[in-house]
C-alpha positions in Angstrom: 1.9 -18.1 32.8 1.4 -14.3 32.2 4.3 -14.2 29.5 2.8 -17.2 27.7 -0.7 -15.7 27.5 0.5 -12.4 25.9 2.0 -14.0 22.6 -1.2 -16.1 22.2 -3.5 -13.1 22.8 -1.4 -11.2 20.2 -1.6 -13.9 17.6 -5.2 -14.2 17.9 -5.4 -10.5 17.5 -3.3 -10.5 14.2 -5.4 -13.5 13.0 -8.7 -11.6 13.6 -7.2 -8.4 11.9 -6.1 -10.1 8.7 -9.3 -12.1 8.6 -11.1 -8.7 8.7 -9.1 -7.7 5.6 -10.3 -10.8 3.9 -14.0 -9.4 4.5 -13.1 -6.4 2.2 -13.4 -8.7 -0.8 -17.1 -9.6 0.2 -17.9 -6.0 1.3 -16.5 -4.6 -2.0 -18.6 -7.1 -4.0 -21.7 -5.8 -2.3 -20.9 -2.2 -2.6 -20.1 -2.3 -6.5 -23.6 -3.3 -7.0 -24.7 0.4 -6.5 -21.6 2.4 -6.9 -18.7 2.5 -9.4 -15.2 1.2 -8.2 -13.6 4.6 -7.6 -16.8 5.9 -6.0 -16.7 2.8 -3.5 -13.0 3.5 -2.8 -13.6 7.2 -2.2 -16.2 6.5 0.3 -14.3 3.9 2.0 -11.3 6.1 2.6 -13.3 9.5 3.2 -14.8 7.6 6.2 -11.3 6.2 7.2 -9.8 9.6 7.0 -12.4 11.1 9.3 -11.7 8.5 12.0 -7.7 8.5 11.4 -7.1 12.1 11.9 -8.5 12.3 15.4 -6.5 9.0 16.2 -3.2 10.5 14.8 -3.7 13.8 16.7 -4.3 11.9 20.0 -1.6 9.1 19.6 1.1 11.1 17.8 1.2 14.6 19.4 5.1 14.7 18.9 5.0 13.7 15.2 7.8 15.2 12.9 6.7 18.0 10.7 6.8 16.8 7.2 9.3 18.3 4.6 8.3 19.0 0.9 10.0 15.7 0.1 8.0 13.9 2.7 4.8 15.2 1.3 5.8 14.0 -2.0 6.3 10.7 -0.7 2.9 10.7 1.2 1.3 11.6 -2.1 3.0 8.7 -3.8 1.8 6.5 -1.2 -1.8 7.7 -1.6 -1.4 7.3 -5.4 -0.2 3.8 -5.4 -1.7 1.9 -2.4 -4.9 4.0 -1.9 -6.0 5.4 -5.4 -4.6 2.9 -8.0 -4.8 -0.2 -5.8 -8.3 0.2 -4.7 -9.7 1.2 -8.1 -8.1 -2.0 -9.3 -9.4 -3.8 -6.3 -13.0 -2.7 -6.8 -12.9 -3.3 -10.5 -12.0 -6.9 -9.6 -14.8 -7.0 -7.0 -17.3 -6.1 -9.6 -16.0 -8.3 -12.4 -14.1 -11.3 -11.0 -15.0 -13.9 -8.5 -13.7 -13.1 -5.0 -11.8 -16.5 -4.7 -9.9 -15.7 -7.9 -9.3 -12.1 -6.7 -8.1 -12.9 -3.1 -5.8 -15.7 -4.3 -4.3 -13.7 -6.9 -3.6 -10.8 -4.5 -2.0 -13.4 -2.3 1.2 -13.4 -4.3 1.8 -9.7 -3.2 4.5 -10.4 -0.4 6.9 -12.1 -2.8 6.7 -9.2 -5.4 7.3 -6.8 -2.4 10.6 -9.0 -1.7 11.6 -8.3 -5.3 10.9 -4.7 -5.3 12.6 -4.1 -2.0 15.8 -5.9 -3.6 15.7 -3.7 -6.8 14.9 -0.3 -5.1 16.0 -0.7 -1.5 19.0 -2.8 -2.3 17.8 -5.6 0.0 19.5 -9.1 -0.6 17.5 -11.4 -2.8 18.4 -14.9 -2.2 17.8 -18.1 -4.4 14.9 -19.0 -2.1 13.3 -15.6 -2.7 13.3 -16.4 -6.4 12.0 -19.9 -5.7 9.2 -18.5 -3.6 8.2 -15.9 -6.3 8.1 -18.6 -8.9 6.2 -20.9 -7.0 3.6 -18.2 -6.0 3.4 -17.2 -9.6 2.9 -20.8 -10.7 0.0 -20.9 -8.3 -1.5 -17.7 -9.6 -1.4 -19.3 -13.2 -3.3 -22.2 -11.8 -5.9 -19.9 -10.4 -6.6 -17.8 -13.3 -6.8 -20.7 -15.7 -8.7 -23.0 -13.3 -6.2 -25.6 -13.7 -6.1 -25.4 -17.5 -2.4 -23.9 -17.9 -2.4 -24.3 -21.7 -5.1 -21.6 -21.9 -2.6 -19.0 -21.0 -1.0 -19.8 -24.5 -4.1 -20.3 -26.3 -6.2 -17.2 -24.9 -3.7 -15.1 -22.8 -4.9 -13.3 -19.8 -8.4 -12.1 -19.5 -8.8 -8.3 -19.1 -9.7 -8.6 -15.5 -6.4 -10.4 -15.0 -4.5 -7.3 -15.9 -6.5 -5.2 -13.4 -5.6 -7.8 -10.7 -2.0 -7.5 -11.7 -2.1 -3.9 -11.5 -3.5 -4.0 -7.9 -0.8 -6.5 -6.9 2.1 -4.1 -8.5 0.5 -1.0 -7.0 0.4 -2.5 -3.6 4.0 -3.7 -3.7 5.1 -0.3 -4.7 3.1 1.2 -1.9 4.8 -1.3 0.5 8.2 -0.4 -0.8 7.6 3.3 -0.4 6.1 2.8 2.9 9.3 1.2 4.3 11.2 4.5 3.3 8.6 6.6 4.9 8.5 4.6 8.0 12.1 5.2 8.7 11.0 8.7 9.9 7.2 8.5 10.8 5.0 6.0 12.7 2.6 3.7 10.9 -0.4 5.7 12.0 1.1 9.0 10.7 2.1 7.4 7.4 -1.3 5.6 6.8 -3.3 8.8 7.8 -1.6 11.2 5.2 -1.4 8.4 2.6 -5.3 8.0 3.1 -5.8 11.7 2.9 -3.9 12.0 -0.5 -5.6 8.9 -1.9 -8.9 10.3 -1.0 -8.0 13.5 -2.8 -6.9 11.5 -5.8 -10.1 9.5 -6.0 -12.4 12.5 -5.4 -12.4 13.5 -9.3 -13.4 10.0 -10.3 -16.1 9.8 -7.6 -17.5 13.1 -8.7 -17.5 12.0 -12.5 -19.2 8.6 -11.6 -21.5 9.4 -8.7 -25.0 10.4 -9.4 -27.9 11.4 -6.9 -30.0 8.4 -8.3 -27.2 6.1 -7.2 -27.2 7.7 -3.7 -30.9 7.4 -3.4 -30.9 3.8 -4.8 -28.3 2.3 -2.7 -29.6 -0.2 -0.1 -28.7 -0.2 3.7 -26.5 -3.2 2.8 -24.3 -1.2 0.5 -23.9 1.7 3.1 -23.3 -1.0 5.8 -20.6 -2.6 3.7 -18.9 0.9 3.1 -19.0 1.6 6.8 -17.6 -1.8 7.4 -14.6 -1.2 5.1 -14.0 2.3 6.6 -14.2 1.4 10.3 -13.4 -2.2 10.5 -11.2 -3.1 7.4 -9.2 0.2 7.2 -9.0 1.7 10.8 -9.7 -1.0 13.6 -7.9 -3.9 12.0 -5.0 -1.5 11.0 -4.6 -0.5 14.7 -4.7 -4.1 15.8 -2.1 -5.3 13.3 0.4 -2.6 14.3 -0.3 -3.2 17.9 0.7 -6.8 17.1 3.8 -5.6 15.2 4.8 -3.7 18.5 4.5 -7.0 20.5 5.8 -9.8 18.3 7.7 -7.7 15.6 7.0 -7.1 12.1 8.7 -10.4 10.7 6.2 -12.5 12.6 3.3 -10.3 12.1 3.8 -10.4 8.3 3.1 -14.3 8.4 -0.5 -13.4 9.3 -1.2 -11.6 6.1 -1.5 -15.1 4.6 -4.8 -15.3 6.5 -6.3 -12.8 4.5 -6.9 -14.8 1.2 -8.0 -17.8 3.1 -10.6 -15.7 5.0 -11.8 -14.2 1.7 -12.2 -17.6 0.1 -14.2 -19.0 3.1 -16.4 -16.1 3.3 -16.9 -16.1 -0.6 -18.0 -19.7 -0.4 -20.3 -19.3 2.6 -21.9 -15.9 1.7 -21.7 -15.3 -1.9 -22.2 -19.1 -3.0 -18.9 -19.1 -5.0 -17.6 -22.4 -5.9 -14.3 -23.5 -4.5 -12.8 -25.8 -7.2 -9.8 -28.2 -6.7 -7.7 -25.9 -9.0 -8.3 -23.0 -6.6 -7.2 -25.3 -3.7 -4.0 -26.5 -5.6 -3.3 -22.9 -6.7 -3.6 -21.6 -3.2 -1.5 -24.1 -1.9 1.3 -23.0 -4.3 0.6 -19.4 -3.7 0.9 -19.7 0.1 4.0 -22.1 -0.2 5.9 -19.6 -2.3 4.9 -16.7 0.0 6.2 -18.7 2.9 9.5 -19.7 1.1 10.1 -16.0 -0.2 9.3 -14.4 3.1 10.5 -16.8 5.8 14.2 -16.4 4.8 13.8 -12.7 5.0 12.5 -13.0 8.5 15.3 -15.3 9.5 17.8 -13.0 8.1 16.3 -10.1 10.1 16.7 -12.1 13.2 20.2 -12.8 12.3 20.8 -9.2 11.7 19.3 -8.2 15.1 21.6 -10.8 16.9 24.6 -9.3 15.1 23.8 -5.8 16.3 23.4 -7.2 19.7 26.8 -8.6 19.8 28.4 -5.4 18.3 26.6 -3.5 21.1 28.0 -5.8 23.7 
């Protein structure tokens, strides 16, 4: 019985962690009422860095000493996944509905597969391409609210390019992260990435931030920033990687798809946003495409592990 309980509890933990990620869309929507997007991102990761460094020092006492090349990779992680992604993310939080943003970003795993094939020479199968196509079709339905011909008539809205920038920057961050994780643990990689990302965001925050904004920010805004630092960035991150240790990265990655669903539900409940039929259909295509594109990869990883076990024997 004990063996059966552990996976169930781990799956619950993973579902909670990725659901918390979905709350970032709601918290971000609240925070950008008082602060500009880059400033929100700066406060979020400044708080996260203050928490992550002590955690790293305690949990990773024997961590490798970074080389100049490693510091360069950490800086790129901070630039793509922390600075650029979050500026785009919070711009979208300010100017786009949460439902649209969260479902658009749900196509991320498929793009990660594509970039992994291009830069890391991982195998891209026909089902990867099909999965990507299905997910992108879902994105098209979402951004046009079901009126696909609008893409031809009007093209993308400016905010859609911002969302696309968020998707691309996070995919680059994920691919670079795979390289860094070959030498460093997830906690060390994320801590240094957050450090560099916070540094990159600092000039924007200094330019945007005024004392009037600080004084005028409500308790709800500060609570949203604290929530994103503590729960979204630190606690859920630790929960997610504990889940990876217990069930493996392949199974854990499936739970990332809980994030947009969580965001959509919370946006409907707390922000009064309307969930249309087009959103539902688009979401179904996006999540189906992600499943098609990533499931094969997980299966291949399992086969590779079995091959290695046979070779060891």
